[in-house]
C-alpha positions in Angstrom: 7.1 245.7 179.2 8.4 243.3 181.8 9.7 245.8 184.2 7.0 248.4 183.2 4.5 245.8 184.6 6.5 245.0 187.8 7.0 248.8 188.6 3.5 249.2 188.6 2.7 246.3 190.6 5.1 246.6 193.7 3.2 243.5 195.5 5.2 241.4 192.9 8.3 241.9 194.5 8.7 238.9 196.4 8.0 236.6 193.4 10.5 238.8 191.3 13.3 238.0 193.8 12.6 234.3 193.6 12.5 234.5 189.8 15.7 236.5 189.7 17.3 234.5 192.3 18.8 231.1 192.3 15.5 229.3 192.4 14.5 231.2 189.1 16.6 228.4 187.1 16.4 225.0 188.7 18.7 222.4 187.5 15.9 220.5 185.9 12.6 219.4 187.1 13.9 216.8 189.5 15.7 219.3 191.7 13.0 221.7 192.5 10.3 221.8 195.0 6.6 222.5 194.2 4.0 224.4 195.9 0.2 224.9 195.5 0.8 228.5 196.4 -2.8 229.4 197.0 -4.2 228.6 200.4 -6.6 225.8 200.3 -9.2 224.1 202.5 -9.0 220.6 203.9 -12.2 219.1 204.9 -12.8 215.8 206.8 -15.8 213.4 206.6 -17.4 215.4 209.4 -17.4 218.6 207.6 -14.7 220.0 209.8 -12.2 221.9 207.9 -8.8 223.8 208.3 -6.8 226.1 205.8 -4.0 224.3 204.2 -0.8 225.1 202.3 0.5 222.3 200.3 4.5 221.8 199.7 6.1 219.1 197.6 9.6 218.6 198.5 12.1 217.2 196.2 13.7 213.9 197.7 16.5 214.6 195.2 17.5 217.9 196.9 17.5 221.2 195.0 19.9 222.4 192.6 20.2 225.6 190.3 22.0 226.8 187.3 23.6 230.3 187.1 22.9 232.5 184.1 26.2 231.4 182.5 25.6 227.8 183.0 22.2 228.2 181.5 23.7 229.4 178.2 25.2 226.0 177.6 21.8 224.2 178.1 19.2 223.6 175.4 15.6 225.0 175.8 14.3 221.3 176.4 17.2 220.7 178.9 14.8 220.1 182.0 12.3 218.2 180.0 15.2 215.7 178.7 16.9 215.3 181.8 13.4 214.0 183.5 12.8 211.8 180.6 16.2 210.4 180.5 16.0 209.8 184.3 12.7 207.9 184.1 13.9 206.1 181.2 17.0 204.8 183.2 14.8 203.8 186.2 16.2 206.7 188.3 12.3 207.8 189.2 12.2 211.2 191.0 10.1 211.5 194.1 8.6 214.2 196.2 7.3 214.1 199.7 3.7 215.9 200.1 3.7 218.1 203.2 1.0 220.4 204.6 0.8 223.3 206.9 -2.7 223.8 208.4 -4.4 226.7 210.2 -7.8 227.2 211.8 -10.1 229.8 210.8 -9.5 231.5 214.0 -5.8 231.4 213.8 -5.9 232.8 210.3 -8.0 235.8 211.7 -5.5 236.3 214.4 -2.6 236.1 212.0 -3.8 239.0 210.2 -4.8 240.8 213.3 -1.5 240.4 215.2 1.1 240.0 212.4 -0.7 241.4 209.1 -0.1 238.1 207.4 -2.9 237.5 204.9 -3.3 233.9 204.1 -5.5 234.9 201.1 -2.6 236.9 199.7 -0.3 234.6 197.4 2.7 236.8 198.2 2.5 236.2 201.8 4.2 233.3 203.6 3.0 231.3 206.5 5.7 231.2 209.2 6.8 227.6 209.5 7.5 227.7 213.3 4.0 228.7 213.9 2.6 226.4 211.2 5.1 223.5 210.8 5.1 221.3 207.9 3.6 217.9 208.3 4.2 214.9 205.9 1.2 213.1 204.5 2.8 211.0 201.8 5.0 211.0 198.7 4.5 210.6 195.0 7.0 209.2 192.4 7.2 210.1 188.6 7.8 206.6 187.0 6.3 206.6 183.5 7.1 208.8 180.4 4.6 209.7 177.9 4.0 207.2 175.0 2.5 210.0 172.7 3.5 213.5 173.4 0.5 215.3 171.7 -2.1 213.0 173.3 -0.7 212.9 176.8 1.1 216.2 177.2 -0.2 218.8 174.8 -3.8 218.0 175.4 -3.5 217.8 179.0 -5.7 220.5 180.6 -5.0 221.1 184.2 -7.6 223.1 186.2 -7.6 224.2 189.7 -11.3 223.8 189.8 -11.0 220.0 189.5 -10.4 219.1 193.2 -10.9 215.9 194.9 -13.2 215.4 197.7 -11.7 216.9 200.8 -9.8 219.8 199.1 -11.8 223.0 198.6 -10.8 226.4 197.3 -10.3 229.4 199.7 -11.3 232.9 199.2 -8.0 233.7 197.7 -9.1 236.1 194.9 -6.3 235.0 192.4 -7.4 231.4 193.1 -11.2 232.2 192.7 -10.4 233.8 189.4 -8.1 230.8 188.2 -11.1 228.5 188.8 -12.8 230.1 185.9 -10.0 231.3 183.7 -8.2 228.1 183.4 -11.2 226.1 182.2 -12.0 228.8 179.8 -8.4 228.7 178.4 -8.8 224.9 177.7 -12.0 225.5 176.0 -10.3 227.9 173.7 -7.0 225.8 173.3 -8.3 222.2 173.2 -11.9 222.5 172.7 -15.2 222.5 174.5 -15.1 218.9 175.2 -11.6 218.5 176.2 -12.8 216.9 179.4 -13.9 213.8 177.4 -10.3 213.3 176.1 -8.7 210.3 177.8 -5.9 212.3 179.4 -8.4 214.6 181.0 -11.4 212.4 181.6 -12.5 211.3 185.2 -11.6 207.8 186.1 -14.6 206.4 188.0 -16.7 203.3 188.1 -19.7 205.1 186.8 -20.5 207.3 183.8 -20.3 211.0 184.3 -23.5 212.8 183.9 -24.0 216.5 183.2 -26.0 219.0 181.1 -23.4 219.8 178.5 -24.2 218.5 174.9 -22.8 218.8 171.5 -19.9 220.8 170.3 -16.6 219.6 168.4 -15.6 216.2 169.2 -18.4 215.1 171.6 -17.7 211.4 171.5 -19.7 211.0 174.8 -23.0 212.9 174.2 -24.9 211.0 177.0 -27.5 209.5 174.6 -31.0 210.5 174.6 -31.2 211.9 178.2 -32.7 215.4 178.3 -29.9 218.1 179.2 -31.9 219.4 182.3 -33.5 218.0 185.5 -36.0 215.7 183.9 -38.5 213.3 185.1 -38.5 211.3 181.8 -35.0 210.0 182.5 -33.9 211.3 185.8 -30.2 211.8 186.6 -28.9 210.3 189.6 -26.8 212.3 192.0 -24.1 211.0 194.5 -24.2 212.1 197.9 -21.5 214.8 198.5 -18.5 213.9 200.7 -19.0 217.0 202.7 -21.7 219.5 203.4 -20.5 222.5 201.4 -22.5 225.0 203.1 -20.4 224.2 206.4 -17.2 225.0 204.7 -17.8 228.4 203.1 -17.2 231.9 204.9 -19.3 235.0 205.0 -18.0 237.0 202.2 -18.6 240.7 201.5 -21.2 241.3 198.7 -20.0 244.5 197.2 -17.3 244.3 194.5 -14.3 246.4 194.4 -12.3 247.7 191.5 -9.0 247.0 193.1 -8.9 244.4 195.9 -5.7 245.7 197.6 -3.1 248.3 198.1 0.6 248.0 198.8 1.4 248.4 202.5 4.5 247.9 204.6 3.6 244.2 205.6 3.9 243.2 201.9 7.7 243.8 202.1 8.4 241.6 205.0 8.6 238.1 203.2 11.0 239.6 200.4 13.0 241.3 203.3 13.3 237.9 205.1 14.4 236.3 201.8 17.3 238.8 201.4 18.4 239.1 204.8 18.0 235.7 206.5 17.7 233.0 203.6 20.2 234.2 201.0 23.9 234.0 201.7 26.3 236.8 200.1 27.0 234.9 196.9 23.1 234.3 196.3 22.7 238.1 196.7 25.5 239.0 194.3 23.9 236.5 191.7 20.5 238.2 192.3 21.9 241.8 191.8 23.8 240.6 188.6 20.7 238.8 187.2 18.5 242.0 187.8 20.9 244.5 186.6 21.7 242.3 183.5 18.1 242.1 182.4 17.5 245.8 183.1 20.0 246.8 180.7 17.3 245.7 178.0 15.0 248.5 179.3 15.7 251.7 177.5 13.3 253.9 179.8 15.3 255.0 183.0 11.9 256.2 184.6 10.9 252.5 184.8 14.3 251.5 186.4 14.0 254.2 188.9 10.6 253.1 190.0 11.7 249.4 190.3 14.7 250.5 192.4 12.3 252.4 194.7 10.5 249.1 195.2 13.6 247.1 195.9 14.5 250.0 198.4 11.3 249.2 200.4 12.7 245.7 200.8 16.1 246.6 201.8 18.2 249.8 201.1 21.0 247.5 200.4 19.3 245.9 197.3 18.7 249.4 195.9 22.2 250.7 196.4 23.8 247.6 194.7 21.4 247.6 191.8 22.1 251.4 191.3 25.7 250.8 191.4 25.3 247.9 188.8 23.1 249.8 186.5 24.5 253.4 186.8 20.8 254.6 187.7 19.9 256.3 190.7 16.4 255.2 191.9 13.6 257.0 193.7 13.8 257.3 197.6 11.2 254.8 198.0 7.5 254.4 196.8 5.9 257.1 199.1 5.9 259.6 196.3 4.9 257.2 193.3 1.4 256.6 191.9 0.9 253.0 190.6 -1.4 251.9 187.7 -1.7 248.3 189.1 -2.4 248.8 192.8 -3.5 251.5 195.5 -0.4 252.9 197.2 -1.0 252.6 200.9 2.3 254.1 201.8 1.8 257.5 200.6 0.4 260.5 202.4 -0.5 262.3 199.2 -4.1 261.8 198.4 -3.4 262.5 194.7 -1.0 259.5 194.6 -2.9 257.0 196.7 -5.4 255.6 194.1 -4.4 253.4 191.3 -4.4 254.9 188.0 -5.4 258.4 189.2 -9.0 257.2 190.1 -10.8 259.6 192.5 -11.7 258.5 196.1 -15.2 259.1 195.4 -15.4 256.5 192.3 -13.4 253.3 192.6 -10.7 254.5 194.9 -9.6 253.1 198.2 -9.1 249.7 199.4 -10.8 247.4 202.2 -9.4 248.0 205.5 -8.4 244.3 205.9 -6.8 244.3 202.4 -8.7 241.1 201.6 -7.4 239.2 204.7 -9.9 237.1 206.8 -11.1 239.2 209.8 -13.0 238.3 213.0 -16.8 237.3 212.0 -16.1 236.5 208.2 -16.3 232.8 208.9 -19.9 231.7 209.0 -18.9 228.8 211.4 -15.2 228.5 212.8 -13.2 225.7 211.5 -12.2 222.5 213.3 -10.4 224.1 216.2 -8.8 220.5 217.2 -7.3 220.0 213.7 -5.1 223.0 213.4 -1.4 223.8 213.4 0.0 220.8 214.7 -2.9 218.3 215.4 -3.7 219.7 218.9 -5.4 223.0 218.0 -2.7 224.8 219.8 0.2 226.4 218.0 3.4 224.3 218.8 5.4 227.6 219.0 4.9 231.4 219.0 8.2 231.9 217.0 7.6 233.9 213.8 10.2 232.6 211.4 10.3 233.2 207.9 8.8 230.3 205.9 11.1 230.2 202.6 
């Protein structure tokens, strides 16, 4: 199922290469970077905003384990390593760094370079949008009770502090709903009342949710609606949300995107410009080793075709390692998970064999921000490097 899913969703290839590369098995949590991944919005007190990508860079550096080394470690290796380090007083730290981009820059990035900031698989070039450090954080305390503080923890991207807002990234938008739904099922409808999840404020939280299992803060006799009997008091919002939204297309689409040539730029840069030869060899070994568990050659042929779009060199090496000859690219393949924008055959273009008349076709912008999408442009003087003007016109890879 693993390779069947990936071979039907070719836009996943960038993440597949990271997963199957050296970064796929970090040598513990202390030696790995973190990323928000999704494009967010940073909003100041005046309601001016920019798009942002958050990076958390390990001050310990990065290290990885090979497949062979990982076999000597327990499943809890990373957790034990982190707990032990904190217990010894060797508390790990990360710097917090942001890339920022104005709405106009986001529109131009798609128009000129076909980089979609709402696409989780696309990378913001670091030369154009350099990282700027805003702070650090340190993990300096271990949990006292694993169940209460870890297993009951319910992280939710919809819980954002004032000044950080979600973008129109469709995967992020879906997670704003799916994560709290998962917590309501896993922990309970009142999971936000548990100490590990409760907001820490100088005032009592008020909402219109009542009852359910473990409702130990049920807000007394106040009606669960906007009442004149016991009115609820609202805090002033830190920002005017009407100013930070874009103009969104109102029609829903069955499949937001289709696979296009630009989707292979980031994974190609990873293979050709970031990895050295030893890293490439380890990647091919990891991929071919895992593919040996797949009994259907058709699936492997399709995946090799996807790798061929990244680089013929990858396809050639995987073919040699597996003994299976893949297809000549994806132009003659129909995918179940995405439309194929790289085929000239109308019968193969639409996902799952959908007709063009009903549910077929993707938006011309493939979900990217285009000119006129933003109701009002973002803060033009707080963009890339704080000056509103890109510091460089270079288009380097952002890995």
